[in-house]
SEKOL-689786 format. One record per residue: residue in one letter; z, x, y of N, C-alpha, C in turn. Coordinates in steps of 0.02 Angstrom, whole numbers, padded with zeros to 5 digits, always signed. Example, Ala and Ser with C-alpha at 12.3 -4.5 7.8 and 13.67 -1.06 7.14 Angstrom:
SEKOL-689786
a+00390+00660-00284+00390+00615-00225+00390+00660-00165;s+00354+00642-00112+00357+00684-00053+00394+00645+00002;
***
This chain:
SEKOL-689786
m-00099+01608-00208-00139+01563-00167-00125+01491-00187;s-00114+01447-00137-00098+01378-00152-00161+01339-00172;d-00150+01283-00207-00206+01241-00227-00239+01210-00166;k-00305+01198-00172-00340+01159-00121-00345+01088-00149;l-00320+01040-00110-00318+00970-00132-00366+00928-00091;v-00408+00890-00125-00454+00843-00093-00440+00774-00120;l-00420+00729-00077-00405+00660-00097-00466+00617-00084;v-00498+00594-00138-00556+00550-00132-00529+00479-00122;s-00555+00445-00071-00520+00388-00043-00569+00331-00026;h-00539+00273-00012-00574+00218+00021-00529+00195+00078;p-00557+00177+00135-00515+00162+00194-00464+00107+00184;l-00476+00060+00138-00430+00004+00130-00386+00008+00068;c-00395+00057+00026-00360+00057-00039-00285+00072-00031;p-00241+00026-00051-00169+00039-00045-00145+00093-00093;y-00181+00102-00149-00161+00153-00197-00175+00223-00170;v-00229+00230-00132-00243+00293-00098-00187+00309-00048;q-00164+00257-00013-00112+00266+00037-00049+00296+00006;r-00033+00275-00054+00026+00303-00088+00022+00379-00093;a-00036+00403-00114-00045+00475-00122-00043+00510-00054;a-00075+00480-00004-00076+00510+00063-00005+00514+00091;i+00035+00463+00080+00104+00463+00104+00145+00517+00069;s+00137+00522+00004+00173+00573-00034+00155+00643-00009;l+00091+00656+00000+00069+00721+00024+00097+00736+00093;a+00097+00685+00137+00124+00695+00205+00199+00709+00203;e+00235+00672+00162+00308+00682+00158+00325+00751+00131;k+00284+00777+00087+00295+00843+00059+00268+00899+00104;g+00231+00880+00157+00202+00929+00202+00147+00970+00170;v+00110+00940+00123+00057+00975+00088-00010+00962+00123;p-00045+01015+00144-00111+01005+00175-00162+00980+00123;f-00205+00934+00144-00256+00909+00100-00315+00883+00141;e-00371+00879+00109-00431+00850+00139-00441+00781+00111;r-00461+00735+00153-00473+00666+00131-00546+00649+00140;v-00577+00624+00086-00648+00607+00087-00655+00534+00068;d-00678+00493+00115-00689+00422+00102-00758+00411+00071;i-00760+00363+00023-00823+00344-00006-00831+00268-00002;d-00892+00244-00011-00907+00173-00012-00906+00151-00085;l-00856+00111-00104-00850+00090-00174-00905+00041-00194;a-00938+00011-00145-00995-00033-00161-01059+00006-00173;d-01058+00069-00154-01116+00112-00164-01089+00183-00179;k-01063+00190-00239-01028+00252-00257-01077+00311-00260;p-01059+00367-00229-01102+00426-00232-01109+00451-00304;v-01165+00481-00317-01178+00508-00384-01126+00559-00404;w-01106+00602-00357-01057+00654-00373-00990+00622-00393;f-00972+00565-00361-00909+00532-00377-00911+00502-00447;k-00966+00469-00464-00972+00439-00530-00971+00493-00585;a-00993+00552-00568-00994+00607-00617-00925+00634-00632;i-00879+00629-00584-00812+00659-00593-00756+00609-00602;s-00770+00544-00591-00717+00494-00596-00727+00452-00659;p-00687+00463-00711-00697+00426-00774-00694+00350-00767;l-00651+00326-00721-00643+00254-00713-00681+00227-00653;g-00710+00271-00614-00748+00249-00555-00705+00218-00501;k-00641+00238-00498-00595+00209-00449-00565+00264-00405;v-00538+00244-00348-00498+00287-00306-00426+00263-00311;p-00378+00308-00299-00386+00377-00278-00404+00423-00336;l-00435+00477-00317-00448+00533-00363-00430+00597-00325;l-00391+00639-00357-00370+00702-00325-00407+00760-00358;r-00445+00795-00317-00480+00855-00340-00435+00915-00325;v-00415+00950-00377-00370+01007-00369-00408+01071-00386;q-00416+01113-00336-00453+01175-00345-00403+01233-00345;q-00405+01271-00402-00357+01326-00410-00391+01382-00449;d-00389+01442-00420-00416+01502-00453-00487+01491-00478;g-00528+01460-00436-00598+01450-00453-00611+01394-00502;k-00559+01358-00524-00567+01302-00569-00548+01238-00534;e-00577+01182-00557-00562+01118-00526-00538+01069-00579;t-00483+01035-00563-00455+00984-00607-00457+00917-00571;m-00478+00864-00607-00480+00797-00579-00419+00758-00602;v-00380+00733-00556-00322+00692-00573-00336+00622-00546;f-00337+00573-00591-00352+00505-00570-00297+00457-00590;e-00297+00398-00558-00245+00347-00562-00186+00366-00517;s-00168+00320-00473-00119+00336-00421-00051+00356-00450;a-00028+00322-00503+00037+00339-00532+00037+00410-00559;v-00019+00430-00590-00024+00497-00617-00026+00549-00561;i-00062+00532-00508-00066+00577-00450+00004+00588-00420;l+00042+00534-00412+00109+00540-00384+00153+00584-00428;e+00149+00575-00493+00190+00616-00538+00167+00689-00538;f+00101+00699-00534+00075+00768-00530+00101+00803-00468;l+00100+00768-00412+00126+00798-00350+00200+00813-00355;e+00237+00770-00389+00309+00782-00399+00320+00846-00440;e+00276+00858-00488+00285+00915-00533+00259+00981-00504;t+00214+00977-00455+00181+01038-00431+00197+01055-00359;q+00226+01010-00321+00238+01022-00250+00312+01015-00234;a+00334+01053-00186+00404+01050-00165+00419+00985-00128;g+00484+00972-00118+00503+00912-00081+00504+00851-00125;a+00544+00851-00178+00545+00796-00226+00559+00729-00193;l+00521+00678-00212+00530+00610-00187+00561+00564-00239;h+00565+00588-00301+00601+00552-00353+00673+00576-00354;p+00721+00533-00372+00790+00556-00381+00795+00603-00441;a+00843+00647-00440+00852+00695-00494+00881+00663-00556;d+00925+00614-00547+00957+00581-00604+00906+00542-00645;p+00901+00552-00711+00849+00518-00750+00856+00442-00751;y+00917+00416-00747+00927+00344-00746+00901+00314-00680;a+00919+00347-00625+00894+00325-00560+00818+00332-00556;r+00792+00387-00585+00720+00398-00584+00683+00343-00623;a+00711+00323-00679+00680+00269-00719+00680+00204-00679;r+00736+00190-00645+00739+00130-00603+00686+00132-00549;h+00678+00189-00517+00628+00195-00465+00557+00184-00493;r+00543+00213-00550+00478+00204-00580+00465+00131-00597;a+00516+00096-00619+00509+00025-00635+00492-00015-00572;w+00525+00000-00516+00511-00037-00455+00444-00017-00424;i+00420+00042-00440+00351+00060-00421+00302+00016-00458;e+00314+00005-00523+00271-00041-00561+00275-00111-00533;y+00333-00132-00512+00341-00198-00482+00299-00202-00417;g+00297-00147-00381+00254-00145-00321+00181-00155-00338;s+00159-00127-00393+00090-00138-00415+00078-00211-00432;a+00128-00243-00463+00123-00314-00479+00119-00356-00415;i+00156-00336-00363+00153-00371-00299+00083-00364-00269;l+00053-00304-00274-00015-00295-00248-00064-00341-00284;n-00056-00349-00349-00099-00396-00386-00089-00467-00362;a-00026-00486-00348-00012-00553-00322-00041-00562-00252;i-00039-00510-00212-00070-00513-00145-00145-00525-00152;g-00176-00491-00200-00248-00501-00211-00263-00573-00230;r-00222-00603-00272-00232-00673-00291-00222-00719-00231;f-00174-00701-00188-00159-00741-00128-00219-00743-00081;y-00247-00685-00065-00301-00685-00016-00369-00705-00047;s-00371-00709-00114-00434-00729-00147-00436-00802-00168;a-00379-00837-00164-00376-00906-00187-00429-00948-00152;p-00473-00984-00189-00529-01019-00158-00511-01084-00123;a-00456-01116-00144-00439-01181-00117-00365-01182-00096;e-00348-01233-00056-00280-01236-00027-00226-01240-00080;a-00237-01280-00132-00185-01288-00183-00168-01221-00216;g-00219-01184-00234-00208-01118-00264-00177-01070-00215;f-00198-01074-00152-00171-01031-00100-00096-01043-00092;l-00075-01106-00090-00004-01122-00082+00036-01100-00144;a+00006-01108-00202+00040-01085-00263+00050-01010-00262;e-00001-00974-00243+00004-00900-00240+00053-00878-00186;s+00054-00915-00130+00103-00900-00077+00174-00907-00103;g+00186-00961-00141+00253-00971-00170+00271-00918-00221;a+00222-00898-00261+00234-00846-00312+00249-00780-00278;l+00214-00765-00225+00225-00702-00189+00294-00703-00156;s+00313-00759-00127+00379-00765-00097+00433-00754-00149;a+00423-00780-00210+00472-00772-00263+00478-00699-00285;m+00424-00663-00284+00427-00592-00302+00468-00553-00250;f+00459-00570-00187+00499-00536-00135+00572-00559-00138;e+00584-00620-00161+00653-00643-00170+00688-00600-00222;r+00652-00582-00276+00681-00538-00327+00695-00469-00298;l+00652-00446-00254+00662-00381-00222+00722-00385-00174;e+00730-00441-00140+00787-00451-00096+00852-00446-00137;a+00852-00476-00196+00911-00474-00239+00926-00403-00261;e+00875-00364-00275+00885-00294-00296+00915-00254-00238;l+00891-00265-00178+00919-00230-00120+00991-00252-00107;a+01006-00316-00119+01074-00341-00110+01122-00310-00161;d+01097-00297-00221+01138-00266-00272+01157-00195-00254;n+01120-00167-00207+01133-00098-00183+01151-00099-00109;a+01190-00149-00090+01206-00160-00020+01248-00103+00010;d+01277-00061-00033+01318-00006-00008+01276+00055+00009;r+01209+00050+00002+01167+00107+00019+01175+00122+00093;s+01173+00186+00111+01194+00207+00178+01136+00219+00226;g+01076+00197+00208+01019+00207+00252+00967+00153+00244;p+00911+00159+00278+00862+00104+00280+00814+00102+00221;w+00815+00153+00177+00764+00158+00125+00787+00125+00061;f+00743+00121+00013+00760+00089-00051+00822+00120-00082;a+00828+00186-00078+00885+00221-00108+00938+00239-00057;g+00933+00211+00004+00983+00226+00054+00956+00272+00108;n+00985+00332+00114+00965+00377+00168+00912+00427+00146;r+00885+00419+00086+00836+00466+00060+00770+00430+00046;f+00718+00448+00081+00652+00420+00071+00627+00440+00002;s+00598+00392-00035+00577+00405-00103+00506+00379-00115;l+00481+00390-00176+00415+00365-00194+00412+00289-00193;v+00468+00256-00206+00469+00183-00200+00450+00162-00130;d+00477+00196-00081+00460+00181-00011+00386+00194+00003;a+00360+00248-00025+00289+00264-00016+00245+00209-00044;v+00267+00177-00098+00228+00125-00130+00232+00059-00091;y+00289+00044-00062+00296-00021-00028+00271-00020+00044;g+00264+00039+00074+00235+00041+00141+00167+00007+00145;p+00119+00023+00102+00054-00010+00103+00058-00084+00086;i+00107-00105+00047+00115-00176+00032+00132-00215+00095;f+00179-00190+00134+00198-00225+00195+00141-00223+00247;r+00097-00176+00242+00039-00174+00288-00004-00236+00278;y-00009-00260+00216-00045-00323+00204-00010-00381+00240;l+00056-00382+00237+00093-00436+00270+00083-00435+00345;d+00076-00375+00373+00060-00369+00445-00005-00406+00460;a-00055-00396+00417-00120-00429+00426-00113-00505+00419;f-00074-00527+00369-00065-00599+00359-00029-00631+00418;d+00019-00595+00447+00056-00622+00504+00011-00633+00565;r-00042-00595+00570-00088-00604+00626-00132-00666+00616;i-00133-00693+00556-00173-00752+00541-00131-00816+00546;g-00070-00814+00520-00027-00872+00521+00042-00856+00495;d+00087-00905+00499+00155-00896+00474+00159-00929+00405;f+00158-00888+00353+00158-00913+00285+00228-00912+00253;g+00277-00887+00291+00346-00891+00268+00363-00849+00206;i+00322-00800+00191+00332-00762+00129+00398-00724+00129;l+00419-00698+00187+00481-00660+00190+00538-00699+00222;d+00530-00764+00231+00584-00804+00260+00646-00800+00216;g+00704-00791+00248+00767-00789+00211+00777-00726+00171;k+00743-00673+00190+00749-00610+00153+00763-00554+00203;p+00822-00553+00232+00837-00505+00286+00834-00432+00264;r+00854-00417+00203+00853-00347+00181+00782-00322+00172;v+00739-00364+00145+00669-00345+00138+00638-00336+00207;q+00654-00381+00253+00626-00377+00320+00648-00313+00356;a+00712-00294+00347+00737-00232+00378+00702-00171+00348;w+00693-00173+00283+00658-00118+00248+00586-00114+00272;r+00555-00171+00279+00486-00173+00304+00480-00139+00372;k+00527-00156+00417+00524-00126+00484+00532-00051+00482;a+00581-00027+00442+00592+00045+00437+00529+00080+00410;l+00497+00051+00360+00437+00080+00332+00380+00080+00383;n+00372+00025+00419+00318+00021+00469+00325+00074+00523;d+00388+00096+00536+00400+00145+00588+00395+00217+00563;r+00387+00227+00498+00386+00294+00469+00318+00327+00482;p+00316+00387+00513+00252+00418+00530+00205+00427+00471;s+00231+00447+00413+00188+00459+00355+00153+00395+00334;i+00186+00338+00343+00156+00274+00324+00107+00250+00377;r+00126+00257+00440+00080+00238+00494+00015+00278+00490;n+00021+00343+00474-00037+00387+00475-00076+00388+00410;a-00057+00347+00361-00092+00346+00297-00158+00307+00301;v-00169+00274+00358-00232+00238+00368-00261+00258+00436;a-00326+00246+00444-00359+00261+00507-00340+00210+00561;p-00350+00227+00625-00332+00180+00678-00368+00113+00673;d-00428+00112+00643-00465+00049+00639-00449+00009+00576;y-00397+00028+00540-00379-00007+00478-00369-00082+00488;p-00331-00104+00540-00321-00176+00547-00386-00215+00555;q-00433-00187+00593-00498-00220+00602-00538-00222+00536;r-00535-00167+00499-00570-00164+00435-00542-00215+00386;l-00475-00218+00382-00444-00265+00336-00458-00337+00356;h-00456-00351+00420-00471-00418+00445-00541-00439+00424;a-00589-00393+00433-00658-00408+00414-00665-00418+00339;f-00629-00378+00300-00630-00385+00228-00604-00453+00206;l-00546-00473+00234-00517-00537+00216-00561-00595+00237;q-00592-00588+00295-00635-00642+00320-00696-00651+00276;a-00720-00598+00246-00781-00600+00206-00769-00623+00134;k-00705-00636+00115-00690-00653+00046-00716-00721+00025;g-00729-00766+00072-00750-00833+00054-00694-00873+00023;s-00632-00858+00040-00573-00889+00011-00542-00939+00060;f-00488-00972+00038-00454-01017+00084-00426-00979+00144;l-00399-00919+00131-00374-00878+00186-00430-00861+00234;s-00490-00849+00209-00547-00835+00252-00559-00892+00301;s-00552-00953+00277-00562-01011+00321-00509-01014+00375;l-00447-00994+00357-00394-00992+00407-00408-00938+00459;i-00436-00882+00437-00454-00829+00484-00506-00853+00534;r-00556-00888+00509-00608-00914+00554-00579-00961+00605;r-00533-01005+00583-00501-01051+00630-00459-01013+00681;s-00422-00964+00657-00379-00924+00701-00420-00886+00752;d-00475-00855+00728-00518-00818+00774-00550-00864+00825;a-00571-00923+00803-00603-00970+00849-00552-00994+00901;a-00490-01007+00880-00439-01028+00927-00423-00974+00977;g-00422-00911+00953-00410-00855+00998-00465-00847+01049;s-00528-00856+01027-00585-00850+01072-00583-00906+01124;f-00562-00967+01103-00558-01023+01148-00505-01011+01201;a-00447-00986+01179-00392-00972+01226-00412-00918+01275;l-00448-00867+01251-00471-00813+01294-00520-00839+01346;a-00565-00884+01325-00615-00912+01371-00581-00954+01425;r-00529-00991+01407-00494-01033+01455-00456-00992+01506;s-00431-00933+01485-00392-00891+01530-00436-00847+01574;a-00500-00843+01557-00545-00799+01596-00562-00830+01664;
***
């Protein structure tokens, strides 16, 4: 009998999306349960040592194991489920793991970008984020002989699963304004498009994800929030004029 997997989730969490993408790519059935992190259920606090999502509940032979932290969940799925997403070669696998960690660093930089309270900090974070993608562009250029659209060429990997949710943030930022974060980075832009078109990545969030993320960013009280308000007001004005 196969394990029953329950992915405890939050609708906006990019780390949850990594696990959902991996499960989808492997064709593993699972149940997804969303919780409110601002009002965590008692049952969740009882089983989650760090109080964070994702958390994978694994039910096997009448016993339940809790696997927490997204990197650990991804490795657990690699070890227990068919359809490996890591390369077999240990040197290539180490490189992939390193760039997964780099993806986590980019997510932290994205958080600083959308949370910056004033314009000066916002512009500094925008420049820092652009520089991180410049380093990623260089890494892709170093592997320019790869024969497909993914990080490793024609084989979708866990690195791709990690960067899909990252580019989803950039989709949201593009709807607010042109911040030039990916300007002059054609390889990253091509990779972004391929990832955005991948069914496992598209389906890792609910249809209302863009609206939820927009509302979240608007409520931050940051410099980006002020840009959102201006953008929304301009859109409403344009709509009123065309009516």
